C-alpha positions in Angstrom: 46.2 -10.9 -0.2 43.8 -12.2 -3.1 42.6 -10.1 -5.4 39.2 -8.5 -4.7 37.5 -10.0 -8.0 39.4 -13.2 -8.0 38.3 -14.0 -4.5 34.5 -13.4 -5.5 34.4 -16.2 -8.2 37.6 -18.5 -6.7 35.6 -20.1 -4.2 32.3 -20.8 -6.2 31.4 -24.2 -6.8 32.3 -25.6 -10.4 29.7 -25.1 -13.2 29.1 -28.6 -13.0 27.5 -28.4 -9.9 24.8 -25.9 -11.2 21.0 -26.4 -10.3 19.0 -27.9 -13.1 17.5 -24.6 -14.7 13.9 -24.2 -15.8 12.6 -21.9 -18.2 12.1 -18.4 -16.8 8.9 -17.5 -15.6 7.5 -13.9 -16.7 7.4 -13.1 -12.8 10.9 -14.4 -12.8 12.2 -11.9 -15.5 10.2 -9.0 -14.0 11.8 -9.6 -10.5 15.2 -9.4 -12.4 14.4 -6.2 -14.3 13.0 -4.5 -11.4 15.2 -5.9 -8.2 18.7 -7.2 -9.8 19.6 -5.2 -13.2 19.2 -1.8 -11.6 21.8 -2.8 -9.0 24.3 -4.5 -11.3 24.2 -1.5 -13.5 24.7 0.7 -10.7 27.1 -1.0 -8.2 29.0 -3.7 -10.7 29.2 -2.7 -14.4 31.8 -0.3 -14.2 34.4 -2.8 -13.1 32.8 -5.6 -14.3 31.1 -5.1 -18.0 32.0 -5.2 -21.4 32.5 -1.3 -21.1 34.8 -1.5 -18.3 38.0 0.2 -18.9 39.4 -2.6 -17.2 37.7 -6.0 -16.3 38.5 -6.9 -12.7 39.4 -10.6 -12.5 37.8 -11.5 -16.1 34.5 -11.1 -14.6 31.8 -9.7 -16.2 28.2 -9.3 -15.1 26.5 -7.6 -17.7 25.6 -10.9 -19.4 23.7 -13.8 -18.1 26.6 -16.1 -19.7 29.2 -13.9 -18.0 27.3 -14.0 -14.6 27.1 -17.8 -14.8 30.6 -18.8 -16.5 32.4 -16.1 -14.4 36.2 -15.0 -14.4 39.2 -16.4 -13.6 37.8 -18.6 -10.7 34.8 -20.0 -12.1 30.8 -18.8 -11.8 29.7 -15.8 -10.2 26.3 -17.2 -9.5 24.9 -21.0 -9.4 21.3 -20.7 -10.1 19.3 -22.2 -7.1 22.5 -22.6 -4.8 23.1 -19.9 -2.3 25.8 -21.4 -0.7 27.6 -22.1 -4.1 27.1 -18.5 -5.4 30.0 -16.6 -3.7 28.7 -13.2 -5.2 26.1 -13.6 -2.6 28.6 -14.3 0.4 30.6 -11.2 -1.1 27.5 -8.8 -0.7 27.1 -10.1 2.7 30.5 -8.3 3.6 31.5 -11.9 5.6 35.1 -11.1 4.7 36.6 -7.7 4.2 39.2 -8.8 1.7 36.3 -9.6 -1.0 33.5 -7.7 0.3 31.4 -6.0 -2.7 30.6 -3.3 -3.7 33.4 -1.8 -2.6 33.4 1.3 -0.3 34.2 3.6 -3.1 30.7 2.5 -4.8 28.6 3.0 -1.6 29.8 0.1 0.5 27.5 -2.8 1.6 24.3 -3.0 0.1 20.7 -2.5 2.3 19.5 -5.8 3.6 16.4 -5.8 1.6 18.6 -5.6 -1.6 20.8 -8.2 -0.2 17.5 -10.5 0.4 16.4 -9.7 -3.4 19.5 -11.0 -4.7 19.1 -14.2 -2.6 15.5 -14.7 -3.7 16.6 -14.3 -7.5 19.3 -17.0 -6.8 16.9 -19.5 -4.9 14.2 -18.7 -8.1 16.8 -20.1 -10.5 18.5 -16.8 -11.1 16.3 -15.6 -14.4 18.1 -13.5 -16.8 17.0 -12.3 -20.1 20.2 -10.9 -21.1 21.8 -11.8 -24.2 25.7 -12.2 -25.0 25.7 -8.1 -26.0 24.6 -7.2 -22.5 21.4 -5.7 -23.8 18.6 -7.8 -24.8 16.9 -6.4 -27.9 13.7 -4.3 -27.5 10.7 -6.3 -29.0 9.5 -3.5 -31.1 8.4 0.1 -30.9 5.3 1.6 -29.3 3.7 1.9 -32.9 4.7 -1.7 -34.0 3.7 -3.2 -30.6 0.2 -2.3 -31.0 -0.2 -5.2 -33.4 0.4 -7.5 -30.3 -2.9 -9.3 -29.3 -2.9 -7.7 -25.9 -2.5 -4.0 -26.8 -5.3 -4.1 -29.2 -8.6 -3.3 -28.0 -11.0 -6.4 -27.4 -13.7 -6.8 -30.1 -16.6 -9.0 -29.5 -17.3 -11.5 -32.0 -20.6 -13.6 -32.5 -20.7 -16.7 -30.5 -19.5 -19.7 -32.4 -22.0 -22.4 -33.7 -21.6 -25.8 -31.7 -22.7 -29.1 -32.8 -24.0 -30.3 -29.7 -26.7 -27.0 -29.2 -28.3 -28.8 -26.1 -25.1 -28.4 -24.1 -24.5 -24.8 -23.8 -26.5 -22.5 -21.2 -24.9 -19.2 -22.5 -22.3 -17.9 -24.9 -19.2 -18.9 -22.3 -20.3 -22.4 -22.9 -20.6 -22.1 -26.8 -17.0 -20.6 -26.6 -15.7 -23.3 -24.3 -17.4 -26.1 -26.5 -16.1 -24.9 -29.8 -12.6 -24.8 -28.3 -12.8 -28.2 -27.2 -14.1 -29.5 -30.6 -11.3 -27.8 -32.3 -9.2 -30.3 -30.5 -11.4 -33.3 -30.9 -12.2 -33.2 -27.2 -15.6 -33.2 -25.4 -16.2 -31.8 -21.9 -16.9 -34.2 -19.1 -20.1 -34.8 -17.1 -21.7 -32.3 -14.6 -21.0 -32.1 -10.9 -23.4 -33.6 -8.5 -25.7 -30.9 -6.9 -24.0 -31.1 -3.5 -20.3 -30.8 -4.7 -21.4 -27.8 -7.0 -23.3 -26.3 -4.0 -20.2 -26.5 -1.8 -18.0 -24.8 -4.8 -20.2 -22.2 -5.1 -20.7 -21.4 -1.4 -16.8 -21.1 -1.2 -16.3 -19.4 -4.5 -18.9 -16.5 -3.5 -18.7 -16.1 0.0 -16.0 -18.4 1.4 -17.8 -20.7 3.5 -19.4 -23.9 3.4 -23.2 -24.4 2.8 -25.3 -25.1 6.1 -26.6 -28.8 6.3 -29.9 -27.6 6.3 -29.5 -25.5 3.2 -27.7 -28.5 1.3 -30.9 -30.6 2.4 -33.1 -27.9 0.8 -31.2 -27.6 -2.4 -30.9 -31.2 -2.9 -34.8 -31.7 -2.7 -35.3 -28.4 -4.7 -36.6 -29.8 -8.1 -37.1 -26.0 -9.7 -35.4 -25.3 -13.1 -34.1 -22.2 -11.6 -32.7 -23.7 -8.3 -29.4 -23.1 -9.2 -29.7 -19.4 -10.2 -31.7 -19.1 -7.0 -28.7 -20.3 -4.9 -26.2 -17.8 -6.9 -28.7 -14.4 -6.4 -29.0 -15.3 -2.7 -25.2 -15.6 -2.2 -24.4 -12.2 -4.3 -26.6 -10.6 -2.0 -25.2 -12.0 1.2 -22.9 -9.3 3.2 -20.5 -12.2 3.0 -19.9 -11.8 -0.6 -17.8 -8.8 0.0 -15.6 -10.3 2.6 -14.6 -12.9 0.1 -14.2 -10.7 -3.0 -12.9 -8.0 -1.1 -10.0 -10.2 0.0 -9.3 -11.3 -3.7 -8.8 -7.4 -4.3 -6.9 -7.0 -1.2 -4.3 -9.6 -2.6 -4.1 -7.3 -5.9 -3.6 -4.1 -3.8 -0.9 -5.6 -2.0 -2.8 -4.6 1.2 -1.0 -4.9 4.8 -0.9 -2.9 8.0 2.8 -1.7 8.1 5.7 -0.5 6.0 7.7 -3.7 5.8 11.4 -3.2 5.0 14.0 -1.4 7.4 11.9 -0.9 10.6 8.4 -2.4 10.0 6.2 0.4 11.2 2.5 0.2 11.9 -0.5 1.3 9.5 -2.9 1.8 12.3 -5.4 3.1 9.7 -4.9 0.7 6.9 -8.2 -1.0 8.2 -10.0 1.6 6.6 -9.3 0.8 2.8 -9.9 -3.1 3.8 -13.4 -2.0 4.8 -14.0 0.3 1.9 -13.2 -2.7 -0.5 -15.6 -5.3 1.4 -18.3 -2.7 1.1 -17.7 -1.8 -2.8 -17.9 -5.7 -3.7 -21.1 -5.7 -1.7 -22.7 -2.8 -3.2 -21.5 -3.8 -6.4 -20.0 -0.6 -7.3 -19.2 -0.3 -10.8 -15.5 -1.4 -11.5 -15.0 1.9 -13.5 -16.2 4.0 -10.7 -14.2 1.8 -8.3 -10.8 2.1 -10.1 -11.4 6.1 -10.4 -12.1 6.4 -6.5 -8.8 4.5 -5.9 -6.6 6.5 -8.2 -8.2 9.7 -7.9 -11.1 10.0 -5.1 -9.6 13.2 -3.6 -10.2 14.9 -7.3 -13.7 13.6 -7.6 -16.8 15.6 -6.9 -19.0 14.4 -3.8 -22.4 14.9 -3.2 -22.1 14.7 0.7 -19.4 14.2 3.4 -20.1 10.3 3.6 -19.2 10.3 -0.1 -16.2 12.5 0.3 -14.9 10.2 3.2 -15.3 7.1 1.2 -13.6 8.6 -2.0 -10.7 9.8 0.2 -10.4 6.1 1.9 -10.2 4.6 -1.6 -6.9 6.6 -2.3 -5.5 4.4 0.4 -5.1 2.0 -2.4 -1.6 4.2 -3.6 -0.7 4.5 0.3 -0.4 1.2 1.3 2.8 0.0 -0.4 5.9 -1.1 1.2 8.3 1.8 2.2 11.8 2.3 3.5 11.5 5.0 5.8 14.7 5.0 7.0 16.2 5.7 3.7 18.4 8.6 3.9 18.3 10.0 0.8 14.9 12.1 0.5 15.3 12.2 -3.6 15.6 8.4 -3.7 13.1 7.8 -1.2 10.5 10.1 -3.3 11.5 8.1 -6.5 11.2 4.9 -4.9 7.7 5.7 -3.8 6.5 6.9 -7.1 8.0 3.8 -8.4 6.2 1.6 -6.4 2.8 3.2 -7.1 3.8 3.0 -11.1 4.4 -0.7 -10.6 1.1 -1.4 -8.4 -0.9 0.8 -10.9 0.2 -0.7 -14.3 0.2 -4.4 -13.0 -2.8 -4.4 -10.5 -5.0 -2.4 -13.3 -3.5 -3.2 -16.7 -1.4 -6.2 -16.4 1.9 -4.7 -17.5 5.2 -4.5 -16.1 6.0 -1.0 -16.8 8.4 -0.3 -13.8 10.9 -2.5 -15.5 11.8 0.6 -17.5 12.7 2.7 -14.7 16.4 2.1 -15.8 16.3 1.4 -19.2 13.9 0.7 -21.9 11.7 -2.2 -21.2 13.5 -5.3 -22.4 10.6 -7.0 -23.9 7.3 -4.7 -24.2 7.3 -1.7 -26.2 7.5 0.7 -23.1 10.5 3.1 -23.1 12.3 4.8 -20.1 10.6 8.0 -21.3 7.2 6.5 -21.0 8.1 5.4 -17.5 9.1 8.8 -16.5 5.8 10.2 -17.8 3.8 8.1 -15.3 6.3 8.7 -12.6 5.9 12.3 -12.9 1.9 11.8 -12.3 2.9 10.0 -8.7 5.8 12.5 -7.9 3.0 15.1 -8.3 1.1 13.3 -5.8 1.5 13.6 -2.0 1.4 10.4 -0.1 -0.5 10.5 3.3 0.8 7.3 4.6 1.3 8.2 8.5 4.0 6.7 11.0 5.8 8.6 13.3 8.7 10.7 13.3 11.8 8.5 14.9 15.4 8.0 14.7 14.8 5.0 12.5 12.1 6.8 10.1 13.2 9.7 8.0 10.2 10.1 6.2 7.2 10.2 8.4 4.2 11.3 6.6 0.8 12.9 8.2 -2.6 11.3 7.5 -5.9 12.6 6.0 -8.8 13.9 8.6 -12.0 12.8 6.9 -15.1 15.0 7.1 -16.5 14.8 10.7 -20.2 14.7 8.9 -19.2 11.4 7.4 -19.3 9.9 11.0 -17.1 7.3 10.1 -16.4 4.9 12.7 -13.2 5.0 14.8 -11.2 2.8 17.3 -13.1 2.8 20.5 -10.5 4.4 22.8 -10.5 7.5 24.6 -8.2 10.1 26.1 -9.5 11.6 29.3 -8.2 15.5 29.9 -6.4 14.2 33.0 -4.5 11.5 31.0 -4.0 14.3 27.9 -2.6 16.5 30.6 -0.2 13.8 32.0 1.3 12.6 28.5 1.5 16.1 27.5 3.8 17.0 30.6 5.8 13.6 29.8 6.1 15.0 26.2 7.3 18.5 27.3 9.9 16.5 29.8 11.3 14.1 27.1 11.5 17.0 24.5 13.8 18.7 27.0 16.1 15.9 28.1 16.4 15.3 24.1 17.4 18.6 23.5 19.9 18.6 26.3 21.4 15.4 25.1 21.5 16.6 21.5 23.5 19.4 22.4 25.8 17.5 24.6 26.2 14.7 21.9 26.3 16.7 18.6 28.4 19.8 18.6 28.6 21.8 15.3 32.0 21.7 14.0 33.9 22.3 10.7 33.6 19.4 8.4 30.8 17.7 10.4 29.1 17.1 13.9 31.5 15.6 16.6 29.9 12.7 18.0 29.5 12.0 21.8 29.9 8.3 23.9 28.0 5.9 21.9 25.9 5.0 24.9 24.6 8.5 25.1 23.8 8.6 21.4 21.7 5.3 21.9 20.0 6.9 24.7 19.3 10.1 22.5 17.6 7.7 19.8 15.4 6.2 22.6 14.4 9.8 23.7 13.6 11.0 20.1 11.4 7.5 19.6 9.6 8.4 22.6 8.9 11.8 21.8 7.6 11.0 18.1 5.4 8.2 19.8 3.9 10.6 22.1 3.3 13.2 19.7 1.6 10.9 17.3 -0.7 9.4 20.4 -1.6 13.0 21.2 -2.2 14.1 17.8 -4.6 11.0 17.2 -7.2 12.4 19.7 -9.3 15.7 19.3 -10.2 17.9 22.3 -13.1 15.8 23.5 -10.7 12.7 23.9 -12.3 11.0 21.0 -10.0 9.4 18.3 -10.1 11.8 15.2 -11.4 10.3 12.0 -8.1 9.7 10.1 -7.1 7.8 6.9 -4.2 6.6 4.6 -4.5 8.1 1.2 -3.0 10.5 -1.7 -3.5 14.2 -2.6 -2.4 16.4 -5.2 0.9 18.4 -4.4 0.2 22.1 -4.5 0.6 23.9 -8.1 3.0 26.4 -8.8 1.8 29.9 -8.6 2.3 31.7 -11.9 2.8 35.1 -10.2 6.1 36.6 -9.5 7.7 35.2 -6.5 7.6 31.7 -7.0 6.2 30.4 -4.2 3.9 27.4 -4.2 0.2 27.7 -3.5 -2.1 25.0 -2.5 -5.7 24.9 -4.1 -8.6 24.2 -1.3 -8.4 20.6 -0.4 -9.7 18.7 2.2 -8.4 19.3 5.8 -5.4 16.9 6.7 -4.2 15.8 10.0 -0.8 17.5 10.7 1.2 16.0 13.7 3.2 18.1 15.7 6.9 18.3 14.5 9.6 17.3 16.7 11.7 20.1 18.5 14.0 21.5 15.9 16.7 21.8 18.2 16.8 18.1 18.5 15.9 17.2 15.2 18.8 19.4 13.6 21.3 17.7 15.6 20.2 14.3 15.3 19.3 14.0 11.7 20.8 17.3 10.4 17.3 18.0 9.5 18.2 21.4 7.7 16.4 19.9 4.5 18.3 16.8 3.8 15.4 14.6 5.0 12.6 16.5 3.8 11.2 15.8 0.4 13.2 17.3 -2.3 12.1 20.8 -3.4 11.5 19.6 -6.9 8.9 17.2 -5.8 6.8 19.5 -3.4 4.7 20.8 -6.4 2.9 19.4 -9.2 5.3 18.9 -12.0 7.1 16.8 -14.7 9.7 14.2 -13.7 13.2 14.3 -15.4 14.5 11.1 -16.6 17.1 9.8 -14.6 19.7 8.0 -16.4 20.0 4.2 -15.7 17.7 5.1 -13.0 20.2 6.8 -10.9 18.7 9.6 -8.6 21.9 11.5 -9.1 21.8 11.7 -12.8 18.7 13.8 -13.6 18.5 14.4 -17.6 15.7 16.6 -19.4 11.9 16.7 -18.0 9.5 14.1 -19.6 5.7 15.8 -19.8 3.2 13.6 -17.6 1.3 11.3 -19.8 0.3 7.5 -20.5 1.8 4.5 -22.1 1.6 5.2 -26.1 1.4 1.5 -26.7 -1.9 1.3 -24.8 -3.2 4.5 -26.5 -5.3 4.3 -29.5 -7.0 7.8 -29.5 -6.4 10.9 -28.3 -5.5 10.7 -24.2 -6.9 13.3 -21.9 -5.2 16.3 -21.5 -3.3 16.7 -18.1 -3.9 20.3 -16.6 -0.5 21.9 -15.5 -1.8 22.2 -12.0 -3.0 18.8 -11.4 -1.0 15.4 -11.0 -2.9 13.7 -13.8 -4.4 11.1 -11.5 -7.9 11.7 -12.6 -7.1 11.8 -16.2 -5.0 8.7 -15.8 -8.1 6.9 -14.7 -10.1 8.0 -17.5 -7.3 6.9 -19.8 -7.6 3.5 -18.5 -11.5 3.3 -18.9 -11.6 4.5 -22.1 -13.3 2.1 -24.7 -10.1 2.3 -26.8 -8.0 0.8 -23.7 -7.1 -2.5 -24.6 -6.4 -3.9 -20.9 -8.5 -2.8 -18.1 -11.6 -4.7 -18.6 -9.6 -7.5 -20.1 -7.3 -7.9 -17.2 -10.3 -7.7 -14.4 -12.5 -10.1 -16.2 -9.4 -12.6 -16.4 -8.9 -11.9 -12.9 -12.4 -13.0 -12.0 -12.1 -16.3 -14.2 -9.1 -17.1 -12.4 -11.0 -16.7 -8.8 -13.8 -19.0 -10.1 -11.8 -21.7 -12.1 -8.6 -21.7 -10.5 -6.6 -20.3 -13.4 -7.4 -17.4 -15.8 -7.7 -17.5 -19.4 -4.7 -15.8 -19.4 -2.3 -17.6 -16.8 -0.3 -14.5 -15.9 -2.7 -12.5 -14.6 -0.6 -9.5 -13.8 1.5 -9.7 -16.7 -0.6 -9.5 -20.4 2.9 -8.4 -21.9 5.1 -10.5 -24.5 6.6 -12.4 -21.6 2.9 -13.3 -20.3 1.2 -16.3 -21.4 -1.1 -16.2 -24.6 -4.8 -16.7 -23.6 -6.6 -20.0 -23.9 -9.4 -18.6 -25.7 -9.2 -15.0 -26.9 -12.6 -15.0 -28.4 -14.0 -16.0 -25.1 -11.9 -13.4 -23.0 -12.6 -10.3 -25.6 -16.5 -11.4 -25.5 -16.5 -11.2 -21.7 -14.4 -8.0 -21.5 -16.7 -6.0 -24.0 -19.9 -7.4 -22.1 -18.3 -6.4 -18.6 -18.2 -3.0 -20.0 -21.6 -3.1 -21.7 -23.1 -4.2 -18.4 -21.7 -1.2 -16.6 -18.5 -2.9 -15.3 -20.9 -4.9 -12.8 -18.8 -7.6 -11.0 -21.7 -9.2 -9.7 -23.3 -9.6 -13.3 -19.9 -10.7 -14.6 -19.8 -13.6 -11.9 -23.6 -14.5 -12.3 -23.0 -15.4 -15.8 -19.7 -17.2 -15.2 -21.2 -19.5 -12.2 -24.5 -19.9 -13.9 -22.6 -21.7 -16.9 -22.3 -25.1 -17.9 -18.5 -24.9 -17.8 -18.7 -23.9 -14.1 -20.9 -27.0 -13.4 -18.8 -29.3 -14.5 -17.3 -32.2 -12.2 -13.4 -32.8 -11.7 -13.7 -35.9 -13.1 -10.3 -37.4 -14.8 -10.9 -38.4 -18.7 -7.4 -39.6 -20.1 -8.0 -38.4 -23.6 -8.5 -35.1 -22.6 -5.7 -35.1 -20.1 -3.3 -36.3 -22.7 -4.2 -33.3 -25.0 -4.7 -30.7 -22.4 -3.0 -31.7 -18.9 -3.2 -28.1 -17.6 -7.0 -28.0 -18.4 -6.6 -24.7 -20.2 -9.4 -25.6 -22.3 -11.9 -26.2 -19.7 -12.9 -29.8 -20.2 -13.1 -30.0 -16.7 -13.5 -28.4 -13.5 -9.7 -28.3 -11.9 -9.7 -29.2 -8.2 -8.6 -26.5 -6.2 -7.3 -26.0 -2.7 -9.0 -23.6 -0.7 -7.4 -20.2 0.4 -5.8 -20.0 3.7 -9.0 -17.5 4.9 -11.5 -20.3 3.8 -9.9 -23.1 5.7 -9.8 -21.2 8.8 -13.5 -19.8 8.1 -14.8 -23.2 7.3 -13.1 -24.7 10.7 -14.8 -21.8 12.8 -18.3 -22.4 11.1 -18.2 -26.3 11.5 -17.2 -26.0 15.2 -19.9 -23.3 15.8 -17.4 -20.7 16.8 -17.4 -18.4 13.7 -18.6 -14.5 14.6 -19.9 -12.9 11.4 -20.0 -9.6 12.9 -17.6 -7.1 11.3 -15.2 -5.8 13.7 -14.1 -2.2 14.0 -10.4 -1.7 13.1 -8.0 -4.4 13.6 -5.6 -5.5 16.6 -2.7 -3.5 15.0 -5.1 -0.5 15.0 -6.0 -0.9 18.6 -2.1 -0.7 19.4 -1.7 2.2 17.5 1.5 3.7 16.3 4.6 1.6 16.9 6.9 -1.2 15.2 5.7 -4.6 14.3 7.2 -6.9 16.8 9.4 -5.5 19.9 12.5 -3.5 19.6 14.5 -2.3 22.7 14.7 1.3 20.8 10.6 1.0 21.1 10.1 0.1 24.8 6.6 -0.6 25.6 5.4 0.4 22.0 4.3 -1.6 18.9 2.5 -4.7 18.2 4.3 -8.0 19.8 4.9 -11.0 17.8 2.2 -13.3 19.6 -0.3 -10.9 19.2 0.1 -11.2 14.9 1.1 -14.8 15.5 -1.7 -16.2 17.3 -4.4 -13.7 16.3 -6.0 -16.8 14.1 -6.5 -18.6 17.3 -7.6 -15.4 19.8 -10.7 -14.5 17.9 -13.4 -16.0 15.8 -14.1 -13.3 13.3 -13.8 -14.0 9.7 -9.9 -14.4 8.3 -10.1 -11.0 6.3 -10.1 -9.2 9.7 -7.2 -10.3 10.8 -4.1 -8.3 11.5 -1.9 -8.2 8.3 1.6 -7.1 9.1 4.1 -7.6 6.4 7.0 -10.2 7.3 5.0 -11.6 10.3 1.3 -13.1 9.2 -0.8 -14.8 11.6 0.2 -18.7 11.6 -3.3 -19.9 10.5 -2.8 -17.7 7.2 0.9 -18.2 6.6 0.9 -22.0 6.7 -1.4 -22.1 3.6 0.3 -19.8 1.2 -1.1 -16.4 2.1 -0.6 -13.8 -0.5 2.9 -11.9 -0.1 1.8 -8.4 0.7 4.4 -7.0 -0.7 3.5 -7.1 -4.2 0.6 -7.3 -6.4 -0.4 -10.7 -6.3 -3.2 -11.8 -8.8 -2.7 -15.3 -8.4 -1.4 -17.1 -4.8 1.1 -20.1 -4.8 -0.7 -23.6 -3.8 2.2 -25.8 -2.2 1.7 -29.1 0.0 4.3 -29.1 2.6 4.7 -30.8 5.9 4.1 -27.8 8.1 0.5 -27.7 6.9 -0.2 -31.3 7.9 1.5 -30.7 11.4 -0.6 -27.5 11.9 -4.0 -29.3 11.3 -2.9 -32.0 13.8 -1.2 -30.3 16.3 -2.1 -26.7 16.3 -4.1 -25.2 19.6 -6.4 -23.8 16.8 -7.4 -27.0 15.6 -7.7 -29.1 18.6 -9.9 -26.3 20.4 -12.1 -26.4 16.9 -12.3 -30.3 17.2 -13.4 -30.1 20.8 -16.2 -27.5 19.5 -17.2 -29.5 16.7 -17.6 -32.8 18.9 -19.5 -31.1 21.4 -21.7 -29.6 19.0 -22.5 -33.1 17.2 -23.0 -34.7 20.8 -25.4 -31.9 21.6 -27.4 -32.3 18.5 -28.2 -36.0 19.5 -28.2 -36.5 23.3 -27.8 -40.0 24.4 -30.9 -41.7 25.4 -30.8 -45.4 26.1 -28.5 -47.5 23.7 -25.2 -45.5 22.8 -25.6 -46.9 19.2 -28.8 -45.4 18.5 -26.8 -42.0 18.5 -23.8 -42.9 16.9 -24.9 -42.9 13.3 -26.7 -39.6 13.4 -24.0 -37.9 15.1 -21.3 -39.1 12.2 -23.8 -38.1 10.0 -23.9 -34.7 11.3 -20.3 -34.1 11.6 -19.8 -34.9 7.6 -22.4 -32.6 6.8 -20.9 -29.9 9.0 -17.4 -30.6 7.7 -17.7 -31.6 4.6 -21.2 -30.7 3.3 -22.2 -34.2 2.4 -23.4 -37.3 4.0 -21.0 -40.2 4.9 -20.8 -43.1 2.5 -21.4 -46.5 3.8 -18.2 -47.6 4.0 -17.1 -44.1 5.9 -19.9 -44.8 8.3 -19.0 -48.1 9.1 -15.3 -47.3 9.7 -16.6 -44.7 12.1 -18.7 -47.2 13.8 -15.5 -49.4 14.2 -13.6 -46.5 15.5 -16.2 -45.7 18.1 -16.5 -49.3 19.2 -13.0 -49.1 20.8 -14.3 -46.6 23.1 -17.6 -48.3 24.3 -15.7 -51.1 26.6 -15.7 -48.6 29.0 -19.6 -49.1 29.5 -18.7 -52.5 31.1 -17.2 -50.9 34.1 -19.1 -50.4 37.6 -19.1 -46.7 36.8 -20.1 -47.0 33.0 -22.1 -43.9 32.8 -19.6 -41.8 34.2 -16.4 -43.4 32.3 -18.6 -43.2 28.9 -19.1 -39.5 29.3 -15.7 -38.8 30.1 -14.7 -40.9 27.2 -17.0 -39.6 24.6 -15.2 -35.9 24.1 -11.7 -37.1 23.8 -13.2 -39.7 21.2 -15.3 -37.4 19.0 -12.5 -34.6 19.2 -10.1 -37.1 17.8 -13.0 -38.0 15.1 -13.5 -34.4 14.3 -9.9 -33.5 14.2 -9.4 -36.2 11.5 -12.4 -34.7 9.4 -10.7 -31.4 9.3 -7.1 -32.8 8.5 -8.4 -34.8 5.6 -7.3 -33.7 1.9 -11.4 -33.6 1.3 -11.8 -30.6 3.7 -9.2 -28.3 2.0 -10.2 -28.9 -1.5 -12.8 -28.2 -3.9 -13.8 -30.8 -6.6 
């Protein structure tokens, strides 16, 4: 039998077969630090590191060179090549002889971790580790404050420019000065039609209606541009477009993802909160406060209280391994996901990379990480889901104040139905209890298991019990749905009096579902506390520092606090009986905080120009990119704060600038000097987001329904898994409901169901944001599946036919067919592309339709021509949708 370590590397391809490596990106390095290094440390270093008593098979995994060159048999990882990376084969446990990690180290890794390793290899195995095994830390927190991003922004006077007639505002002066310093000049302005289409999609995500294009082109008012911008900022569709941008950052989704992808039926409330906040131009500082600590803020009435509670869904929406068997691990993973989201989304730093060790690049220590983690470990996350055999970590929800009169799903449960379901629940509970008694018998050294089929039937009964309990608890005594929401609240504070029992301060009422029969649960999952939240995390308190992130190795406690490198004045003091989330928000919003305003300003610039002034919007640290124009970024950040944190004011200033009005014309000199257009010498052509593509198709074809729905298809189905599983019969959300959601409804795409790992086809094909992570910048790909979707999907087929019917109906044929042909073609172009066809395009269309006119010579000319018109026009309209111009802004 071969040596375990030798086999791991023995069948791997030779080093010469390695994929060509590209310099690692900041996102790739962060992925390694968060997902890969902790597993290597915990599972591999004992036998495969420089510190190991004996290095097995000559393989060291604690350096980049070691994992690539490998041991006795060759490289352990071949970047970009899964099949040549035997380490991947080993962790899949395909061969018992060299399955890794060995059973004594915990056995096979969870599927999610294996998937992370595969993702890492496919992205080129980015790895910052030096030969020593530990990359040298960038600097101390004190010295780290010298880095540009960790210094508060300062507003310098706008630079003087030679061409004083070109700028419209200070943005333009900064842009022009930056170009002049490189000997470059901006291109000319975009034509009015191109600018109008651009600003419509950028502000509301929809194309301009033809009559508004005509009106704008004929408007000679000097303020014509500003009038359009102001009207779009007031449009209710503005919040739907810009709210979706924020939902990318907030990793919004309606399911847990991971082990058993369970639905979040109440996630839609947070979606609607975000849309309303952008429409109301809620000041960004208040928007941030509510999402971090809305439950701790004062409220003038029940409506405001409900709004603030819903806002805290920001912290509850993340992915969760609800089947995690170790409750301490689950609690720490939950807090880690919240630290990671808050630090990247709001501060643009990767603080979660310091969970297992000091950050390898930024001046963030492991102690700094656990000072933040303590804040979230002192927070109770109410994300819902129901107790089931595969869900050891079910949580309750928050019940919103009745006086708020918030909308609920239009479902009712009659008294007769409740009585029937309660009787069914009682019956299932008894059956499950009897099965548990027969299957699990208390015995020394553990539980004695019964036949496997009996165990499976018990699991099924447990899931049925959990689903029924959750359903019954979702309705009030009158049969109406209870106003429930995801969110967070503080853990109870420790009593200072003798006895040490925790006491809870007065808080908002919460939804509590009934718990499963204890006789069932104790036998099935040994619910004697092993799957409850660990006692040390049931009250407000500081977190231990866990050595190497190992939940079994707690060290001394770390006081709750904030990142020293971003702290330039005395931070707010966290009360002993509070989690510290409100103080965290105030620290972020302090005038001395260097990143909060910068990060949001940079995101706004990115969403309007296609790339940020800092091109790594979620990472302003030392592995991120330097700003292309720091003076401009800082000017906007300071002004953003001075203008009351108004996002609409910020957007208005940007889109009324000359820089935003530039054309996308190519200039060889400029391109040679600045091929990435980081200096903004032109407007970069951008592909529309998936939502705008779908919404534009619906708008052009006359199908778009602008009425916001209540809830979502996931909310309509209620609790259950995403997809269909035999363990959950007749429950959950079927795959076709999600995949085909884009074709089954005409609402705006922001209201489509977003389940992790099962997105609607209309969104997934055009690079929708991965909802498992903070996503400040979507990828843009060009792949065959996109063209196939635009040419072959039923959604496009229907839309093409509807557009055809729309243009035919607008110009009914009277007499000569040629008299209506040109107007119809022109209308189709205006609806699809927001412009008139060129003479060449018009003539090409005429030739196309001439191929169908021959049918008019038949005896039944009128009837045959009518039958031929729709297929011909449908094909013509499909081509307009499928063209690149439809999907791109210029």
